[in-house]
C-alpha positions as CSV (number, residue, x, y, z in Angstrom):
1,X,0.1,0.2,0.1
2,X,1.1,3.4,-1.0
3,X,0.1,7.1,-0.3
4,X,-1.5,8.3,-3.2
5,X,-0.6,12.0,-3.3
6,X,0.6,15.0,-1.2
7,X,3.8,15.5,1.0
8,X,4.2,11.9,1.7
9,X,2.9,10.6,-2.4
10,X,4.9,7.3,-3.1
11,X,5.8,6.3,0.4
12,X,4.8,2.6,1.4
13,X,2.4,2.1,4.7
14,X,2.2,-1.2,6.3
15,X,-0.7,-3.2,5.5
16,X,-2.8,-5.6,8.0
17,X,-1.2,-8.9,9.0
18,X,-4.5,-10.7,9.9
19,X,-7.6,-10.9,7.2
20,X,-10.2,-9.1,9.8
21,X,-8.9,-5.6,8.7
22,X,-9.9,-4.6,5.4
23,X,-8.4,-1.4,4.1
24,X,-9.1,0.3,1.0
25,X,-7.3,-0.6,-2.1
26,X,-5.2,2.5,-3.6
27,X,-7.6,2.8,-6.5
28,X,-10.4,3.3,-4.2
29,X,-8.9,5.5,-2.0
30,X,-7.7,7.6,-5.4
31,X,-11.2,7.6,-6.4
32,X,-12.3,9.2,-3.4
33,X,-9.9,11.8,-3.1
34,X,-10.5,12.6,-6.4
35,X,-14.1,13.6,-6.0
36,X,-13.0,15.3,-2.8
37,X,-10.8,17.5,-4.5
38,X,-11.9,18.0,-7.9
39,X,-15.7,17.3,-8.1
40,X,-18.1,20.5,-7.7
41,X,-20.4,18.4,-5.4
42,X,-18.7,19.6,-2.4
43,X,-16.8,22.5,-1.3
44,X,-14.5,20.7,0.9
45,X,-11.0,21.0,0.0
46,X,-8.6,18.6,1.8
47,X,-6.4,21.8,3.0
48,X,-6.6,22.6,6.5
49,X,-9.5,20.0,7.3
50,X,-10.4,18.4,10.7
51,X,-10.9,14.8,9.7
52,X,-12.4,12.1,11.8
53,X,-11.5,8.8,10.7
54,X,-13.8,6.1,12.2
55,X,-12.6,2.4,12.4
56,X,-9.6,3.6,11.0
57,X,-8.0,0.5,11.1
58,X,-4.2,1.1,9.7
59,X,-4.8,4.5,8.6
60,X,-4.8,4.7,5.1
61,X,-7.7,7.3,4.7
62,X,-6.4,9.5,7.0
63,X,-3.0,9.4,6.5
64,X,-3.5,10.6,2.8
65,X,-5.8,13.3,4.1
66,X,-2.6,14.2,6.3
67,X,-0.3,13.9,3.2
68,X,-2.8,16.2,1.0
69,X,-2.8,19.4,3.7
70,X,-5.5,18.3,6.3
71,X,-4.7,20.1,9.3
72,X,-5.4,17.3,11.8
73,X,-6.8,13.8,11.9
74,X,-8.4,11.5,14.6
75,X,-7.9,8.1,14.5
76,X,-10.6,5.8,16.4
77,X,-9.6,2.4,16.5
78,X,-9.9,-0.7,18.8
79,X,-8.3,-3.4,17.4
80,X,-5.1,-3.8,19.0
81,X,-2.8,-5.5,16.1
82,X,-4.3,-2.9,13.7
83,X,-3.4,-0.5,16.2
84,X,0.2,-1.3,16.2
85,X,0.7,-1.0,12.7
86,X,-1.5,2.6,12.4
87,X,1.1,3.9,15.4
88,X,4.2,2.5,12.9
89,X,2.5,4.0,9.7
90,X,1.8,7.3,11.8
91,X,5.5,7.2,12.7
92,X,7.4,6.3,9.7
93,X,5.6,9.1,8.3
94,X,6.6,11.4,11.1
95,X,3.2,13.2,11.3
96,X,2.5,12.6,14.8
97,X,1.7,15.8,15.5
98,X,-1.0,15.8,12.9
99,X,-2.9,13.0,14.4
100,X,-4.6,11.7,17.6
101,X,-5.1,8.1,18.2
102,X,-8.3,7.3,20.2
103,X,-7.8,3.4,21.2
104,X,-11.6,2.8,21.6
105,X,-14.7,1.4,20.3
106,X,-16.2,3.9,18.0
107,X,-19.8,3.0,19.2
108,X,-18.7,4.9,22.8
109,X,-18.0,8.1,20.5
110,X,-20.0,10.2,22.9
111,X,-17.3,9.3,25.9
112,X,-14.2,11.1,23.7
113,X,-13.8,14.5,25.2
114,X,-10.8,14.9,22.6
115,X,-12.9,15.7,19.8
116,X,-15.6,17.9,21.4
117,X,-13.3,20.9,21.1
118,X,-13.2,20.2,17.2
119,X,-15.5,21.1,14.3
120,X,-14.9,18.3,11.4
121,X,-15.2,19.0,8.1
122,X,-14.8,15.7,7.1
123,X,-15.8,12.6,8.8
124,X,-14.8,8.9,6.9
125,X,-17.0,5.6,7.9
126,X,-15.1,2.3,7.3
127,X,-17.0,-0.4,9.9
128,X,-16.7,-4.3,9.0
129,X,-19.6,-4.9,6.5
130,X,-21.3,-7.0,9.1
131,X,-21.5,-4.1,11.2
132,X,-25.0,-2.7,11.6
133,X,-24.0,0.6,13.7
134,X,-23.5,3.2,10.8
135,X,-26.6,4.7,11.4
136,X,-26.5,4.7,15.4
137,X,-22.6,6.3,14.9
138,X,-23.8,8.8,12.5
139,X,-26.7,9.9,14.7
140,X,-24.1,10.4,17.6
141,X,-21.7,12.6,15.5
142,X,-24.7,14.9,14.6
143,X,-26.3,15.1,18.0
144,X,-22.7,16.0,19.5
145,X,-22.5,19.4,16.8
146,X,-18.8,18.2,15.8
147,X,-19.7,18.7,12.2
148,X,-18.9,21.5,10.6
149,X,-21.7,23.4,8.6
150,X,-20.7,21.9,5.5
151,X,-19.2,18.6,6.5
152,X,-18.9,15.7,4.3
153,X,-19.5,12.2,5.9
154,X,-18.0,9.3,3.8
155,X,-19.5,5.8,4.3
156,X,-17.7,2.5,2.9
157,X,-20.3,-0.2,2.9
158,X,-21.0,-3.8,1.0
159,X,-22.5,-2.5,-2.6
160,X,-25.5,-4.8,-1.3
161,X,-26.4,-2.7,2.1
162,X,-29.3,-0.8,2.1
163,X,-29.5,1.5,4.8
164,X,-31.2,5.2,5.6
165,X,-28.7,7.8,7.2
166,X,-30.1,10.7,9.5
167,X,-32.6,13.0,7.9
168,X,-30.1,16.0,8.3
169,X,-28.0,14.4,5.6
170,X,-28.1,14.5,1.8
171,X,-26.8,11.8,-0.4
172,X,-25.0,13.5,-2.8
173,X,-23.2,10.6,-4.8
174,X,-22.7,6.6,-4.6
175,X,-19.9,5.3,-6.2
176,X,-19.5,1.3,-6.5
177,X,-16.2,-0.6,-6.7
178,X,-16.5,-4.2,-7.2
179,X,-18.2,-5.5,-3.7
180,X,-18.1,-2.1,-2.0
181,X,-19.5,1.1,-2.4
182,X,-18.5,4.5,-1.3
183,X,-21.4,7.0,-0.4
184,X,-20.9,10.5,-0.1
185,X,-23.3,12.5,2.3
186,X,-23.4,16.5,3.1
187,X,-24.6,18.0,6.2
188,X,-27.9,20.1,5.2
189,X,-28.2,23.5,6.0
């Protein structure tokens, strides 16, 4: 795996050693960032954004954000073997000052006081495909009032998953890649 663009372009990051972690393929990640940076669907360019990377795994999404100029990325991950790799990836890229790791279960999001003083412009959710807590997590995020007024929430799901999200979000784009789909949502005014 590698960082696709930005100051860390071409740098390799470690992959998970077990099959329980499913990192985004480079092609899918590149497509997401092309949509974010070049689409007229969102006004979100990555420079100086605060990013919340939920179920962050090895950190490929959040590290790509940092490479492309995000201000700060909060990684939330609970799986210990994956956390070790995430920490190594952050250290390898020497971007510790741009990151905050919260070692806990995403479903306990309301307890994370570290994130309450931030307004997030971009949220990425990449739960295990079997996990059905996505809408609960989105509702937590909305209720915590930590979203910027034009925040984009990106969700990675199995292409066959049917879910309705918070009514305060508008689905702005869906892209399918093999067995998965990427859903772009934006907070309504």
